[in-house]
C-alpha positions as CSV (number, residue, x, y, z in Angstrom):
1,X,15.1,-10.8,5.6
2,X,13.5,-7.4,5.0
3,X,10.0,-7.1,6.2
4,X,7.5,-4.1,6.2
5,X,3.9,-4.0,7.3
6,X,1.9,-1.3,5.5
7,X,-1.7,0.0,6.2
8,X,-4.5,1.5,4.1
9,X,-6.8,3.5,6.4
10,X,-9.7,3.6,4.0
11,X,-10.2,-0.2,4.0
12,X,-8.2,-1.1,7.1
13,X,-6.1,-3.4,4.9
14,X,-2.6,-4.5,5.7
15,X,-0.1,-5.1,2.9
16,X,3.2,-6.8,3.4
17,X,6.6,-6.5,1.7
18,X,9.1,-9.3,2.2
19,X,12.5,-9.0,0.7
20,X,15.6,-11.2,0.5
21,X,18.6,-9.1,1.6
22,X,21.1,-10.9,-0.6
23,X,19.3,-10.9,-4.0
24,X,17.1,-7.9,-3.3
25,X,14.1,-9.7,-4.7
26,X,10.8,-9.1,-3.0
27,X,7.1,-9.9,-2.9
28,X,4.1,-7.9,-1.8
29,X,1.0,-9.5,-0.3
30,X,-2.5,-7.8,-0.7
31,X,-1.5,-4.5,-2.3
32,X,-4.2,-1.8,-2.4
33,X,-4.5,0.2,-5.6
34,X,-4.7,3.6,-3.9
35,X,-1.4,2.8,-2.2
36,X,0.7,1.6,-5.2
37,X,2.7,4.8,-5.5
38,X,3.7,4.5,-1.8
39,X,4.5,0.8,-2.2
40,X,6.6,1.4,-5.4
41,X,8.4,4.3,-3.7
42,X,9.3,2.2,-0.7
43,X,10.5,-0.7,-2.8
44,X,12.8,1.7,-4.7
45,X,14.1,3.3,-1.4
46,X,14.9,-0.1,0.0
47,X,16.6,-1.2,-3.3
48,X,14.2,-4.1,-3.8
49,X,13.0,-5.6,-7.1
50,X,9.4,-6.7,-6.9
51,X,9.1,-10.2,-8.4
52,X,5.5,-11.1,-7.4
53,X,2.3,-9.5,-6.1
54,X,0.3,-12.1,-4.2
55,X,-3.3,-12.0,-3.2
56,X,-4.8,-13.9,-0.3
57,X,-8.2,-13.9,-1.9
58,X,-10.6,-11.9,-4.1
59,X,-11.2,-8.9,-1.8
60,X,-14.6,-7.2,-1.4
61,X,-13.5,-4.0,0.4
62,X,-10.8,-2.6,-1.8
63,X,-9.4,-2.9,-5.3
64,X,-6.1,-4.7,-5.4
65,X,-3.0,-2.9,-6.6
66,X,-1.5,-6.0,-8.2
67,X,-2.2,-5.0,-11.9
68,X,-0.8,-1.5,-11.4
69,X,2.3,-2.8,-9.7
70,X,2.8,-5.3,-12.6
71,X,2.7,-2.4,-15.0
72,X,5.1,-0.4,-12.9
73,X,7.6,-3.1,-12.1
74,X,7.1,-6.1,-14.4
75,X,6.3,-8.4,-11.4
76,X,4.0,-11.4,-11.7
77,X,0.6,-11.6,-10.2
78,X,-0.3,-14.7,-8.1
79,X,-3.7,-15.7,-6.8
80,X,-5.6,-18.9,-6.0
81,X,-6.4,-21.2,-8.9
82,X,-9.8,-21.6,-7.2
83,X,-10.5,-17.9,-7.1
84,X,-12.0,-17.7,-10.7
85,X,-9.9,-14.6,-11.3
86,X,-8.5,-13.9,-14.7
87,X,-5.3,-11.9,-15.7
88,X,-2.9,-13.5,-13.2
89,X,0.5,-15.0,-14.1
90,X,0.5,-17.7,-11.4
91,X,-2.5,-19.7,-10.2
92,X,-1.6,-21.2,-6.9
93,X,-2.6,-24.4,-5.2
94,X,-2.1,-25.9,-1.8
95,X,1.5,-26.9,-1.3
96,X,3.0,-24.5,-4.0
97,X,6.0,-22.3,-3.2
98,X,6.6,-18.7,-4.2
99,X,10.3,-17.8,-4.2
100,X,12.0,-14.5,-3.8
101,X,15.7,-14.9,-3.8
102,X,16.8,-17.5,-1.3
103,X,13.5,-17.3,0.6
104,X,10.1,-18.6,-0.2
105,X,6.5,-18.6,0.9
106,X,4.6,-21.9,1.2
107,X,1.0,-21.7,-0.1
108,X,-1.7,-23.1,2.2
109,X,-5.3,-23.3,1.0
110,X,-7.5,-21.8,3.8
111,X,-11.0,-21.5,2.3
112,X,-14.0,-20.3,4.3
113,X,-14.1,-16.6,4.0
114,X,-14.2,-17.2,0.2
115,X,-13.7,-20.4,-1.7
116,X,-10.4,-19.2,-3.0
117,X,-8.6,-18.0,0.2
118,X,-4.9,-18.7,0.7
119,X,-2.5,-18.2,3.5
120,X,1.2,-17.8,3.0
121,X,3.8,-19.3,5.4
122,X,7.4,-18.2,5.5
123,X,9.9,-21.0,4.8
124,X,11.1,-21.1,8.4
125,X,7.6,-21.0,9.9
126,X,8.3,-17.8,11.7
127,X,5.6,-15.9,10.0
128,X,2.2,-16.6,8.3
129,X,0.0,-14.2,6.4
130,X,-3.6,-15.4,7.0
131,X,-5.7,-13.1,4.8
132,X,-9.3,-13.1,6.0
133,X,-9.3,-16.6,7.3
134,X,-7.9,-15.8,10.8
135,X,-7.9,-12.2,12.1
136,X,-6.4,-11.1,15.4
137,X,-8.9,-12.3,18.0
138,X,-11.4,-12.9,15.2
139,X,-12.0,-14.3,11.8
140,X,-13.3,-13.2,8.4
141,X,-17.0,-13.3,7.6
142,X,-18.4,-16.3,5.7
143,X,-21.7,-15.0,4.3
144,X,-20.8,-14.2,0.7
145,X,-18.5,-15.3,-2.2
146,X,-19.0,-19.0,-1.5
147,X,-18.1,-18.5,2.2
148,X,-18.5,-21.5,4.4
149,X,-18.1,-21.5,8.2
150,X,-17.4,-25.2,8.4
151,X,-14.5,-24.9,5.9
152,X,-13.1,-21.8,7.7
153,X,-13.1,-23.7,11.0
154,X,-11.2,-26.6,9.4
155,X,-8.8,-24.2,7.7
156,X,-7.9,-22.4,10.9
157,X,-7.4,-25.6,12.9
158,X,-5.7,-27.7,10.2
159,X,-3.6,-25.1,8.3
160,X,-2.8,-22.3,10.8
161,X,-3.0,-23.7,14.3
162,X,-0.7,-26.6,13.3
163,X,2.1,-24.1,12.9
164,X,4.5,-23.6,15.8
165,X,3.0,-21.6,18.7
166,X,5.6,-18.9,18.2
167,X,4.8,-18.4,14.6
168,X,3.7,-14.7,14.1
169,X,0.4,-14.2,12.4
170,X,-0.3,-11.3,10.1
171,X,-3.9,-10.8,8.9
172,X,-5.2,-8.9,5.8
173,X,-7.2,-6.5,8.0
174,X,-7.6,-5.2,11.5
175,X,-10.2,-2.6,12.7
176,X,-8.8,-2.0,16.2
177,X,-5.2,-1.0,15.6
178,X,-3.8,-4.5,16.3
179,X,-0.9,-5.4,14.1
180,X,0.2,-9.0,14.8
181,X,-0.5,-12.1,16.9
182,X,0.8,-15.6,17.2
183,X,-0.5,-19.1,16.9
184,X,-0.2,-19.6,20.6
185,X,-2.2,-16.5,21.4
186,X,-5.0,-17.2,19.0
187,X,-5.3,-20.8,20.2
188,X,-5.8,-19.5,23.7
189,X,-7.6,-16.2,23.3
190,X,-9.5,-16.1,20.0
191,X,-13.1,-15.9,21.1
192,X,-14.3,-17.6,17.8
193,X,-11.6,-20.1,17.1
194,X,-9.7,-20.9,20.3
195,X,-9.0,-24.6,21.1
196,X,-11.9,-24.7,23.6
197,X,-14.4,-23.6,20.9
198,X,-16.3,-26.4,19.1
199,X,-17.2,-26.4,15.4
200,X,-20.8,-26.1,16.3
201,X,-20.2,-23.1,18.4
202,X,-18.2,-21.4,15.6
203,X,-20.8,-22.1,12.9
204,X,-23.6,-20.8,15.1
205,X,-21.7,-17.7,15.9
206,X,-20.9,-17.0,12.2
207,X,-24.4,-17.6,11.0
208,X,-25.8,-15.0,13.3
209,X,-23.4,-12.1,12.7
210,X,-25.9,-10.2,10.5
211,X,-23.2,-7.8,9.0
212,X,-23.9,-5.3,6.3
213,X,-22.1,-6.0,3.0
214,X,-18.9,-4.1,2.4
215,X,-19.5,-0.7,0.9
216,X,-17.1,-1.3,-2.0
217,X,-18.2,-4.8,-2.9
218,X,-19.9,-3.9,-6.2
219,X,-16.8,-2.1,-7.3
220,X,-14.1,-4.3,-5.7
221,X,-15.2,-7.8,-6.6
222,X,-15.5,-7.3,-10.4
223,X,-12.2,-5.4,-10.5
224,X,-10.4,-8.0,-8.3
225,X,-11.8,-10.9,-10.5
226,X,-9.5,-9.3,-13.1
227,X,-6.6,-8.8,-10.7
228,X,-7.3,-5.0,-10.4
229,X,-7.2,-4.2,-14.1
230,X,-8.1,-0.5,-14.4
231,X,-11.6,-0.1,-15.9
232,X,-12.7,-3.6,-14.7
233,X,-15.0,-2.1,-12.0
234,X,-18.7,-2.6,-12.5
235,X,-19.1,1.0,-13.7
236,X,-16.5,2.9,-15.7
237,X,-17.3,6.0,-13.6
238,X,-15.8,4.4,-10.6
239,X,-12.3,4.2,-12.1
240,X,-9.9,6.6,-10.4
241,X,-8.7,9.1,-12.9
242,X,-5.0,10.2,-13.0
243,X,-3.9,13.6,-14.1
244,X,-1.5,14.2,-16.9
245,X,1.9,15.0,-15.3
246,X,3.1,18.6,-15.8
247,X,6.7,17.6,-15.1
248,X,8.8,14.4,-14.4
249,X,7.8,13.8,-10.8
250,X,8.9,11.1,-8.3
251,X,6.8,10.0,-5.3
252,X,8.5,8.9,-2.1
253,X,7.1,6.6,0.6
254,X,6.4,9.6,2.9
255,X,3.8,10.7,0.4
256,X,5.7,13.6,-1.1
257,X,5.8,14.4,-4.8
258,X,9.3,15.6,-5.7
259,X,11.0,17.2,-8.7
260,X,14.7,17.4,-9.4
261,X,16.4,20.9,-9.9
262,X,17.3,19.9,-13.4
263,X,13.6,19.6,-14.2
264,X,12.6,22.8,-12.5
265,X,15.1,25.0,-14.4
266,X,13.5,24.7,-17.8
267,X,10.1,25.2,-16.3
268,X,10.9,28.0,-14.0
269,X,8.8,30.6,-16.0
270,X,5.8,28.3,-16.3
271,X,5.4,27.3,-12.6
272,X,5.1,29.1,-9.4
273,X,8.3,28.7,-7.3
274,X,7.5,29.3,-3.7
275,X,10.6,29.7,-1.5
276,X,9.6,29.0,2.2
277,X,12.9,30.0,3.8
278,X,13.3,33.1,6.0
279,X,14.0,36.5,4.3
280,X,17.7,36.4,5.4
281,X,18.2,33.1,3.8
282,X,16.4,34.2,0.6
283,X,19.0,36.9,0.1
284,X,21.9,35.0,1.7
285,X,24.8,33.1,0.3
286,X,22.7,30.4,-1.5
287,X,20.6,33.0,-3.3
288,X,17.3,32.2,-4.7
289,X,15.7,31.1,-8.0
290,X,14.9,34.0,-10.4
291,X,11.1,34.7,-10.1
292,X,10.6,32.8,-6.9
293,X,8.0,34.1,-4.4
294,X,9.2,34.3,-0.8
295,X,6.6,33.0,1.7
296,X,8.2,31.7,4.9
297,X,6.9,28.4,6.0
298,X,5.3,29.8,9.2
299,X,3.3,32.2,7.1
300,X,2.3,29.9,4.3
301,X,-1.0,28.6,5.6
302,X,-2.5,32.1,5.9
303,X,-1.0,33.4,2.6
304,X,-2.1,30.7,0.2
305,X,-4.5,33.2,-1.3
306,X,-1.5,34.9,-3.0
307,X,-1.0,31.8,-5.1
308,X,-2.8,30.7,-8.2
309,X,-4.7,27.3,-8.4
310,X,-4.2,27.3,-12.2
311,X,-0.4,26.9,-12.3
312,X,1.8,24.2,-10.8
313,X,3.7,25.0,-7.6
314,X,7.3,24.0,-6.8
315,X,8.2,24.5,-3.1
316,X,11.8,25.3,-2.3
317,X,13.9,25.7,0.9
318,X,17.6,25.2,1.8
319,X,17.6,21.3,1.8
320,X,14.2,20.2,0.8
321,X,12.9,19.5,4.3
322,X,10.8,22.6,5.1
323,X,9.5,22.7,1.5
324,X,8.3,19.1,1.9
325,X,6.1,20.3,4.7
326,X,5.0,23.2,2.5
327,X,3.7,20.8,-0.1
328,X,1.5,19.2,2.5
329,X,0.1,22.6,3.6
330,X,-0.6,23.5,0.0
331,X,-2.4,20.2,-0.7
332,X,-4.5,20.6,2.4
333,X,-5.4,24.1,1.1
334,X,-6.7,22.6,-2.2
335,X,-3.7,22.9,-4.5
336,X,-3.3,19.8,-6.6
337,X,-0.2,20.3,-8.8
338,X,2.4,20.7,-6.1
339,X,5.9,19.3,-5.8
340,X,8.9,19.6,-3.6
341,X,12.3,20.5,-5.1
342,X,14.6,17.7,-4.1
343,X,17.7,18.8,-2.2
344,X,16.6,22.5,-2.1
345,X,18.9,25.3,-2.9
346,X,21.9,23.4,-1.8
347,X,21.4,20.9,-4.6
348,X,20.4,23.7,-7.0
349,X,23.7,25.5,-6.3
350,X,25.7,22.2,-6.5
351,X,24.4,21.5,-9.9
352,X,25.3,25.1,-11.0
353,X,21.8,26.3,-12.0
354,X,21.6,30.1,-12.1
355,X,20.7,32.1,-8.9
356,X,19.5,35.5,-8.2
């Protein structure tokens, strides 16, 4: 099986991709809207077909990327039937299975953080994805969205702690840099839910947390009740705007926007082509693109003032490696329309585009 754990630093959310190696079908759990380009790029790089975007619950700290991923990939959206969300394709109940190729996830209802929380257990019980029911050495809060400490205690004990002790646990969030735990560890060491903790102890603890509400709750909950549909936030002003593309760009999982040489050639006069090789390479055997500006990578950060903010920039080098770093330098300097030319001058030459 193919497995990837992904992280959104803004909301401290973990997303998970699971793929069947034979069929190449995959699912994603708890996608974050701002990370959908990264997720789609990674799926493409791994050769996976996304068949379902699953939610563990209606999140209050980020807007789900499920709707955007469905538009990009044609996948289905799955969420708890008890979540009150609209716009999903699958409404899941305790005991349901979600298949991807030869593998499947078992659905377990684990309410407590919200009334519609689910955990997903891999078919061989080697992994479980616990959402905000059970965190690593902690638990989700229970003070809004029909949260209930008594129900959370029962969910953890009856649906998660009954799994094999070696079952790895993956939560929806972590705020300390921890990535995974196990049933055995949490039964021994979780200060809120370990075997030695009584229900009364847990409920008393949870009722006295006095936590502030999540900063994004007024935006995230309305949007997530519509599975992340763009524009479903409480205010239209909160919707993230996307710029009209100036060229056919791709986005890889390393966070780099790329453009193929064949898409640079007809736009060469309209964009700024910045060649970040050394001078000897610029005039060497590979040549350079007519009209390109030579700014070696080591000089770029102090010479960005020579470039216009009003015209898109295409960064070029020998193979596309140094120019990828150049795009990051330019974005940090405030340039928005920047792309790396895939394959650099080696690919440009191989495709027989004109050189100077």
